[in-house]
DONU-286063 format. One record per residue (C-alpha): x, y, z; residue in one letter. Coordinates in nm, 2 decimals. Each point is the difference from the previous one (the first is absolute). Layout:
% DONU-286063
ATOM      u      v      w type
ATOM      X      Y      Z    a
...
This chain:
% DONU-286063
ATOM      u      v      w type
ATOM  -1.68   1.71   2.45    p
ATOM   0.32   0.20  -0.02    l
ATOM  -0.03   0.08  -0.37    l
ATOM  -0.34   0.16   0.06    r
ATOM   0.15   0.21   0.28    l
ATOM   0.32   0.10  -0.19    y
ATOM  -0.11   0.01  -0.36    g
ATOM   0.09  -0.20  -0.31    k
ATOM   0.38   0.04   0.02    r
ATOM   0.22  -0.28   0.14    s
ATOM   0.08  -0.03   0.36    l
ATOM   0.34   0.15  -0.08    n
ATOM  -0.16   0.32   0.13    y
ATOM  -0.07  -0.14   0.35    i
ATOM   0.35  -0.01   0.15    p
ATOM  -0.11  -0.14   0.34    w
ATOM  -0.12  -0.33  -0.15    i
ATOM   0.28  -0.25  -0.01    s
ATOM   0.06  -0.23  -0.30    i
ATOM  -0.08  -0.29   0.24    f
ATOM  -0.35   0.13   0.08    w
ATOM  -0.06   0.10  -0.36    y
ATOM   0.07  -0.35  -0.12    n
ATOM  -0.24  -0.14   0.27    v
ATOM  -0.26   0.24  -0.13    y
ATOM   0.07  -0.08  -0.36    n
ATOM  -0.02  -0.38   0.07    f
ATOM  -0.36   0.05   0.12    l
ATOM  -0.12   0.19  -0.31    i
ATOM  -0.07  -0.31  -0.22    p
ATOM  -0.21  -0.15   0.28    r
ATOM  -0.20   0.31   0.05    k
ATOM  -0.02   0.12  -0.36    g
ATOM   0.13   0.34  -0.11    c
ATOM  -0.32   0.16  -0.10    g
ATOM   0.07   0.30   0.23    f
ATOM   0.29   0.10  -0.22    v
ATOM  -0.19   0.25  -0.22    d
ATOM   0.27   0.13  -0.23    e
ATOM   0.36  -0.10  -0.07    i
ATOM   0.27   0.09  -0.25    d
ATOM   0.10  -0.34  -0.15    i
ATOM  -0.18  -0.33  -0.02    l
ATOM   0.21  -0.30  -0.10    v
ATOM  -0.20  -0.31  -0.10    i
ATOM   0.16  -0.34   0.04    g
ATOM   0.25  -0.12   0.26    a
ATOM   0.22  -0.22  -0.20    g
ATOM   0.38   0.06  -0.01    v
ATOM  -0.04   0.30  -0.24    v
ATOM  -0.29   0.16   0.19    g
ATOM   0.19  -0.03   0.33    l
ATOM   0.32   0.15  -0.16    a
ATOM  -0.19   0.29  -0.15    v
ATOM  -0.18   0.07   0.33    t
ATOM   0.33   0.00   0.19    a
ATOM   0.17   0.23  -0.26    e
ATOM  -0.28   0.25  -0.02    l
ATOM  -0.05   0.02   0.38    s
ATOM   0.37   0.03   0.06    g
ATOM   0.08   0.25  -0.28    r
ATOM  -0.31   0.23   0.05    f
ATOM  -0.04   0.02   0.38    g
ATOM  -0.26   0.27  -0.02    e
ATOM  -0.26  -0.22  -0.19    i
ATOM  -0.25  -0.26   0.12    s
ATOM   0.02  -0.34  -0.16    v
ATOM  -0.23  -0.31   0.04    i
ATOM   0.09  -0.34  -0.14    l
ATOM  -0.33  -0.19  -0.06    m
ATOM   0.01  -0.39  -0.04    e
ATOM  -0.30  -0.23  -0.02    k
ATOM   0.18  -0.29   0.16    h
ATOM   0.08  -0.02   0.37    d
ATOM   0.38   0.03  -0.05    k
ATOM   0.25   0.10  -0.26    f
ATOM   0.13  -0.20  -0.29    g
ATOM  -0.28  -0.26  -0.03    q
ATOM   0.02  -0.05  -0.38    e
ATOM   0.28   0.05  -0.26    t
ATOM   0.25   0.15   0.25    s
ATOM   0.01  -0.31   0.22    s
ATOM  -0.04  -0.26  -0.28    r
ATOM   0.32   0.03  -0.21    n
ATOM   0.36  -0.11  -0.02    s
ATOM   0.12   0.28   0.22    e
ATOM   0.28   0.07  -0.25    v
ATOM   0.20   0.33  -0.02    i
ATOM   0.04   0.03  -0.37    h
ATOM   0.28   0.18  -0.18    s
ATOM  -0.19   0.13  -0.30    g
ATOM   0.11  -0.23  -0.28    i
ATOM  -0.33  -0.10  -0.16    y
ATOM  -0.20   0.32  -0.06    y
ATOM  -0.01   0.21  -0.32    p
ATOM   0.27   0.26   0.00    t
ATOM  -0.14   0.35   0.09    g
ATOM  -0.31  -0.15   0.17    s
ATOM  -0.11   0.09   0.35    l
ATOM   0.06  -0.36   0.10    k
ATOM   0.36   0.01  -0.11    a
ATOM   0.07   0.34   0.16    r
ATOM  -0.18  -0.05   0.32    l
ATOM   0.14  -0.35   0.05    c
ATOM   0.37   0.10  -0.06    t
ATOM  -0.05   0.30   0.24    q
ATOM  -0.20  -0.21   0.25    g
ATOM   0.25  -0.28   0.02    n
ATOM   0.26   0.22   0.17    g
ATOM  -0.25   0.19   0.20    l
ATOM  -0.16  -0.32   0.14    l
ATOM   0.34  -0.16   0.09    y
ATOM   0.09   0.33   0.18    d
ATOM  -0.33   0.00   0.18    f
ATOM   0.03  -0.36   0.11    c
ATOM   0.35   0.06   0.13    e
ATOM  -0.10   0.32   0.19    k
ATOM  -0.31  -0.15   0.16    w
ATOM   0.11  -0.36   0.05    n
ATOM  -0.25  -0.14  -0.24    v
ATOM   0.11  -0.36  -0.07    p
ATOM   0.14  -0.05  -0.35    y
ATOM   0.27  -0.19  -0.19    k
ATOM   0.18   0.11  -0.31    r
ATOM   0.01  -0.36  -0.14    l
ATOM   0.06   0.08  -0.37    g
ATOM  -0.19  -0.15  -0.29    k
ATOM   0.08  -0.22  -0.30    l
ATOM  -0.21   0.04  -0.31    i
ATOM   0.09  -0.32  -0.18    i
ATOM  -0.01  -0.13  -0.35    a
ATOM  -0.12  -0.36   0.04    r
ATOM   0.10  -0.08  -0.35    t
ATOM   0.24   0.16  -0.26    a
ATOM  -0.31   0.13  -0.18    d
ATOM  -0.08   0.22   0.30    e
ATOM   0.34   0.17   0.01    i
ATOM  -0.11   0.28  -0.25    p
ATOM  -0.30   0.08   0.23    a
ATOM   0.22   0.05   0.31    i
ATOM   0.25   0.20  -0.20    e
ATOM  -0.28   0.23  -0.10    a
ATOM  -0.10   0.03   0.37    l
ATOM   0.36   0.09   0.08    m
ATOM  -0.01   0.28  -0.25    k
ATOM  -0.33   0.13   0.13    k
ATOM   0.12  -0.01   0.35    g
ATOM   0.30   0.21  -0.09    n
ATOM  -0.22   0.24  -0.19    e
ATOM  -0.22   0.03   0.32    n
ATOM   0.31   0.09   0.21    g
ATOM   0.07  -0.34   0.15    v
ATOM   0.37   0.00  -0.05    f
ATOM   0.11  -0.29   0.24    d
ATOM  -0.13  -0.28  -0.22    l
ATOM   0.24  -0.27  -0.11    e
ATOM  -0.04  -0.27  -0.27    m
ATOM   0.11  -0.35   0.11    l
ATOM   0.07  -0.30  -0.21    d
ATOM  -0.09  -0.36   0.10    r
ATOM   0.32  -0.06   0.20    e
ATOM  -0.04   0.32   0.19    q
ATOM  -0.36  -0.08   0.08    v
ATOM   0.10  -0.35   0.11    n
ATOM   0.27   0.15   0.23    r
ATOM  -0.25   0.21   0.21    i
ATOM  -0.30  -0.23  -0.04    e
ATOM   0.12  -0.35  -0.06    p
ATOM  -0.35  -0.15   0.02    y
ATOM  -0.15   0.23  -0.26    i
ATOM  -0.01  -0.10  -0.37    k
ATOM   0.05   0.30  -0.23    a
ATOM   0.19   0.08  -0.32    e
ATOM   0.06   0.36   0.11    a
ATOM  -0.14   0.26   0.24    a
ATOM  -0.02   0.37   0.08    i
ATOM   0.12   0.06   0.36    y
ATOM  -0.18   0.29   0.17    s
ATOM   0.18   0.06   0.34    p
ATOM  -0.24   0.28   0.10    s
ATOM  -0.31  -0.22   0.00    t
ATOM  -0.11  -0.11   0.35    g
ATOM  -0.29  -0.09   0.22    i
ATOM  -0.18   0.20   0.28    v
ATOM  -0.24  -0.07   0.28    d
ATOM  -0.29   0.18  -0.15    s
ATOM  -0.22  -0.03   0.32    h
ATOM   0.27   0.17   0.21    t
ATOM   0.05   0.26  -0.27    l
ATOM  -0.37   0.09   0.00    m
ATOM   0.00   0.01   0.38    e
ATOM   0.28   0.27  -0.01    h
ATOM  -0.19   0.20  -0.26    y
ATOM  -0.31  -0.01   0.21    e
ATOM   0.19   0.10   0.32    r
ATOM   0.16   0.29  -0.18    m
ATOM  -0.33   0.12  -0.13    a
ATOM  -0.16  -0.01   0.35    k
ATOM   0.30   0.17   0.16    e
ATOM  -0.05   0.28  -0.25    c
ATOM  -0.37   0.02   0.11    c
ATOM  -0.16  -0.17  -0.30    a
ATOM  -0.32  -0.19   0.08    y
ATOM  -0.02  -0.37  -0.10    i
ATOM  -0.37  -0.09  -0.04    a
ATOM  -0.04  -0.37  -0.04    y
ATOM  -0.34  -0.17  -0.07    r
ATOM  -0.10   0.32  -0.19    h
ATOM  -0.10  -0.05  -0.36    e
ATOM  -0.04   0.28  -0.26    a
ATOM  -0.35  -0.03  -0.16    a
ATOM  -0.04   0.32  -0.20    a
ATOM   0.19   0.31  -0.10    i
ATOM  -0.17   0.33  -0.09    d
ATOM   0.17   0.31  -0.13    k
ATOM  -0.08   0.32   0.19    k
ATOM   0.10   0.36  -0.06    a
ATOM   0.28  -0.01   0.25    d
ATOM   0.11  -0.37  -0.02    g
ATOM  -0.17  -0.34   0.03    y
ATOM  -0.25  -0.16   0.22    e
ATOM   0.07  -0.37   0.06    v
ATOM  -0.27  -0.23   0.12    t
ATOM   0.14  -0.30   0.19    y
ATOM  -0.13  -0.31   0.18    k
ATOM   0.12  -0.08   0.35    v
ATOM  -0.22  -0.31  -0.01    n
ATOM  -0.30  -0.12  -0.20    e
ATOM  -0.24   0.21   0.20    s
ATOM   0.21   0.32   0.05    s
ATOM   0.07   0.24  -0.28    v
ATOM   0.18   0.33   0.07    e
ATOM   0.16   0.28  -0.20    k
ATOM   0.31   0.22   0.02    l
ATOM   0.14   0.28  -0.22    k
ATOM   0.35   0.03  -0.13    c
ATOM   0.20   0.21  -0.24    k
ATOM   0.21  -0.28  -0.14    c
ATOM  -0.05  -0.38  -0.06    i
ATOM   0.28  -0.24  -0.07    i
ATOM  -0.13  -0.33  -0.15    n
ATOM   0.23  -0.29   0.11    c
ATOM  -0.27  -0.26   0.00    a
ATOM   0.19  -0.26  -0.20    g
ATOM  -0.24  -0.27  -0.13    l
ATOM  -0.29   0.25   0.05    y
ATOM   0.17   0.31  -0.13    s
ATOM  -0.21   0.00  -0.32    d
ATOM  -0.32  -0.01   0.22    k
ATOM   0.13   0.31   0.19    i
ATOM   0.07   0.17  -0.32    a
ATOM  -0.35  -0.08  -0.13    a
ATOM  -0.14   0.16   0.32    m
ATOM   0.17   0.32  -0.10    q
ATOM  -0.19   0.00  -0.33    g
ATOM   0.28  -0.13  -0.22    i
ATOM  -0.08  -0.23  -0.28    d
ATOM   0.25  -0.27   0.08    v
ATOM  -0.03  -0.17  -0.34    d
ATOM   0.03   0.32  -0.21    a
ATOM   0.31   0.10   0.20    h
ATOM   0.14  -0.36   0.02    q
ATOM  -0.02   0.00   0.38    y
ATOM  -0.17  -0.35   0.01    r
ATOM   0.17  -0.24   0.24    i
ATOM   0.05  -0.36  -0.12    y
ATOM   0.07  -0.23   0.30    p
ATOM   0.28  -0.25  -0.06    s
ATOM   0.03  -0.29   0.24    k
ATOM   0.31  -0.20   0.08    g
ATOM   0.05  -0.29   0.23    e
ATOM   0.31  -0.08   0.19    y
ATOM   0.13  -0.34   0.10    f
ATOM   0.26  -0.06   0.27    s
ATOM   0.29  -0.25  -0.02    v
ATOM   0.09  -0.24   0.27    r
ATOM   0.23   0.16   0.26    n
ATOM   0.26  -0.28  -0.03    s
ATOM   0.10   0.14  -0.35    k
ATOM  -0.01   0.37   0.09    a
ATOM   0.38   0.01   0.04    r
ATOM   0.06  -0.12  -0.35    m
ATOM  -0.06   0.35  -0.14    v
ATOM   0.15   0.33   0.12    n
ATOM  -0.15   0.26  -0.24    h
ATOM  -0.33   0.09  -0.15    l
ATOM  -0.03  -0.18  -0.33    v
ATOM  -0.22   0.12  -0.28    y
ATOM  -0.06  -0.13  -0.36    p
ATOM  -0.06   0.27  -0.27    p
ATOM  -0.33   0.19   0.06    p
ATOM  -0.32  -0.09  -0.18    l
ATOM  -0.13   0.18  -0.30    k
ATOM  -0.10   0.37   0.06    n
ATOM   0.11  -0.04   0.36    l
ATOM  -0.32  -0.19   0.09    e
ATOM   0.22  -0.15   0.27    g
ATOM   0.37  -0.08   0.06    l
ATOM  -0.04  -0.38  -0.05    g
ATOM   0.00  -0.27   0.27    i
ATOM   0.30   0.13   0.19    h
ATOM   0.17  -0.10   0.32    l
ATOM   0.02   0.23   0.29    t
ATOM   0.12  -0.04   0.35    k
ATOM  -0.15   0.13   0.33    s
ATOM   0.20   0.18   0.26    l
ATOM   0.00  -0.33   0.19    g
ATOM   0.16  -0.18  -0.29    g
ATOM  -0.31  -0.19  -0.13    d
ATOM  -0.05  -0.05  -0.37    i
ATOM  -0.32   0.10  -0.18    r
ATOM  -0.10  -0.04  -0.37    l
ATOM  -0.23   0.23  -0.19    g
ATOM  -0.20   0.18  -0.07    p
ATOM  -0.20  -0.13  -0.29    s
ATOM  -0.20   0.27  -0.19    a
ATOM  -0.35  -0.01  -0.14    y
ATOM  -0.29   0.24  -0.01    y
ATOM  -0.30  -0.04   0.23    v
ATOM  -0.34   0.16   0.03    d
ATOM  -0.03  -0.02   0.38    t
ATOM   0.23   0.06   0.30    i
ATOM   0.06  -0.34   0.14    d
ATOM   0.31  -0.11   0.18    y
ATOM  -0.06  -0.37   0.01    t
ATOM   0.28  -0.22  -0.15    i
ATOM  -0.07  -0.24  -0.28    d
ATOM   0.21  -0.30   0.09    d
ATOM  -0.04  -0.14  -0.36    t
ATOM   0.26   0.25  -0.10    y
ATOM   0.27  -0.20   0.19    k
ATOM   0.09  -0.20  -0.30    e
ATOM   0.04   0.31  -0.22    a
ATOM   0.23   0.16   0.26    f
ATOM   0.20  -0.32   0.02    y
ATOM   0.04  -0.02  -0.38    k
ATOM   0.10   0.37  -0.02    a
ATOM   0.26  -0.02   0.27    a
ATOM   0.15  -0.34  -0.06    k
ATOM   0.21   0.10  -0.31    p
ATOM   0.21   0.25   0.20    y
ATOM  -0.04  -0.17   0.35    l
ATOM   0.10  -0.36  -0.08    p
ATOM   0.01  -0.09   0.37    f
ATOM  -0.38   0.07   0.03    l
ATOM  -0.24  -0.29   0.05    e
ATOM  -0.38   0.01  -0.04    y
ATOM  -0.04  -0.08   0.37    s
ATOM   0.22   0.29   0.10    d
ATOM  -0.26   0.27  -0.08    i
ATOM  -0.33   0.09   0.16    e
ATOM  -0.25   0.29  -0.02    a
ATOM   0.10   0.31   0.18    d
ATOM  -0.21   0.32  -0.08    m
ATOM  -0.16   0.20  -0.28    a
ATOM   0.02   0.36  -0.09    g
ATOM  -0.18   0.23  -0.25    i
ATOM   0.16   0.29  -0.19    r
ATOM  -0.19   0.31  -0.12    p
ATOM   0.10   0.00  -0.36    k
ATOM  -0.10   0.28  -0.25    l
ATOM   0.07  -0.23  -0.29    q
ATOM  -0.26  -0.26  -0.10    g
ATOM   0.08  -0.34  -0.16    p
ATOM   0.23   0.03  -0.30    d
ATOM   0.03   0.38   0.05    d
ATOM   0.34   0.17  -0.01    p
ATOM   0.17   0.08   0.33    v
ATOM  -0.14   0.31   0.18    r
ATOM   0.17   0.24   0.23    d
ATOM  -0.10   0.12   0.34    f
ATOM  -0.26   0.28  -0.01    i
ATOM   0.07   0.28   0.25    i
ATOM  -0.20   0.29  -0.11    n
ATOM  -0.14   0.33   0.14    h
ATOM  -0.34   0.01  -0.16    e
ATOM  -0.03   0.37  -0.04    a
ATOM  -0.01  -0.05  -0.37    d
ATOM  -0.33  -0.19   0.05    k
ATOM  -0.15   0.28   0.21    g
ATOM   0.09  -0.17   0.33    l
ATOM   0.27   0.22   0.16    p
ATOM   0.14  -0.15   0.32    g
ATOM  -0.06  -0.36  -0.10    i
ATOM   0.31  -0.22  -0.07    i
ATOM  -0.07  -0.35  -0.13    n
ATOM   0.25  -0.28   0.03    l
ATOM  -0.10  -0.29  -0.21    l
ATOM   0.18  -0.32  -0.12    g
ATOM   0.24   0.01   0.30    i
ATOM   0.11  -0.36  -0.03    e
ATOM   0.37  -0.11   0.00    s
ATOM   0.23   0.19   0.06    p
ATOM  -0.24   0.19   0.23    g
ATOM   0.16  -0.14   0.32    l
ATOM   0.35   0.10  -0.11    t
ATOM  -0.13   0.34  -0.12    s
ATOM  -0.22   0.08   0.30    s
ATOM   0.23   0.28   0.13    i
ATOM   0.07   0.15  -0.34    s
ATOM  -0.37  -0.01  -0.08    i
ATOM  -0.09   0.18   0.32    s
ATOM   0.26   0.27  -0.07    r
ATOM  -0.14   0.04  -0.35    m
ATOM  -0.35   0.05   0.14    v
ATOM   0.12   0.25   0.26    a
ATOM   0.19   0.19  -0.27    d
ATOM  -0.32   0.02  -0.21    m
ATOM  -0.19   0.15   0.29    i
ATOM   0.27   0.25   0.07    q
ATOM   0.10   0.10  -0.35    n
ATOM  -0.35   0.01  -0.15    e
ATOM  -0.14   0.21   0.29    g
ATOM  -0.27  -0.26   0.07    i
ATOM  -0.06   0.12   0.36    l
ATOM   0.14   0.34  -0.01    w
ATOM  -0.11   0.13  -0.34    g
């Protein structure tokens, strides 16, 4: 293999190999296994939208380093990243000063710019956060204040007549209008992140699952499985944990007590139900009720796809296992939740669509938790950066998160001392 002949560094140092032939070679790696790669600089674990963005940023910014993105599934985005509302959030909901607030407000503009530059399909539809009754008006007024504190300055408070003017089929006493909220084709976005990483000579190793992490004097030895009968090892200086629903398990492999450090992931499941296409034109914006307590979810809201279809959801409840089946018995609950602000909706209009699971750091009845993005040098693990609890607004924040991780590596001398 070329890496054995030319050493551990990326193929940037082999000028006579074209990007075309490099990508052909890289495409074959997951099928052959990458056990012949003895030592690399950075290993990223988890090929969701954040793992892909981080890999693209690191391989693009630090051209002299070698990067592998390891993913246990056979392609990217097989869990949380492809099972969500695909919303580009503005940053209204999150506690002021939190990583979620800062990275979302930064990420909003960065993501729109990226989509425009690289022709990733998106629509800046705008969102209404409605007060279904007069009793809910104080709740959305508080959200308006929080949004302004977070740097979202384009919000507008609408009264009932103003809401009716732009959404005549929606029933609401008042609403916050957020023009910078939109939707994006998350699959195409992830495709672009993956392509950018490959063009900068990062390796994407699908069907490779991290099984153990051992600290060594000069870095880390990672044991990984290519299949059930093949176990191999590689050495790296730096590990970026972007494993989403399994990020606490990766942290535990590092020797971290996930309960003592509050790194435990609590999977929260939500179903989505679609609405009959004949009624899709009756709503033009995304429509959200006030969020649930402690941001356990954003309520049964209405989103639109790039094709104009309407979807309701998600629900939010904690589960012990990762299971994406849809419980059709929730249909009545969805109908009852949506009917008060969608009076045109009939029970026969909705049907089961999909389910997703979020990697929450807060358990049932716990207060809202922020993202964890931490260099673990303070735990005796220099070179390990853990990302945990990257739920919403992780999609919106994917570029800003990737830049934060790259800045940590650069500013804290993780690779260069």
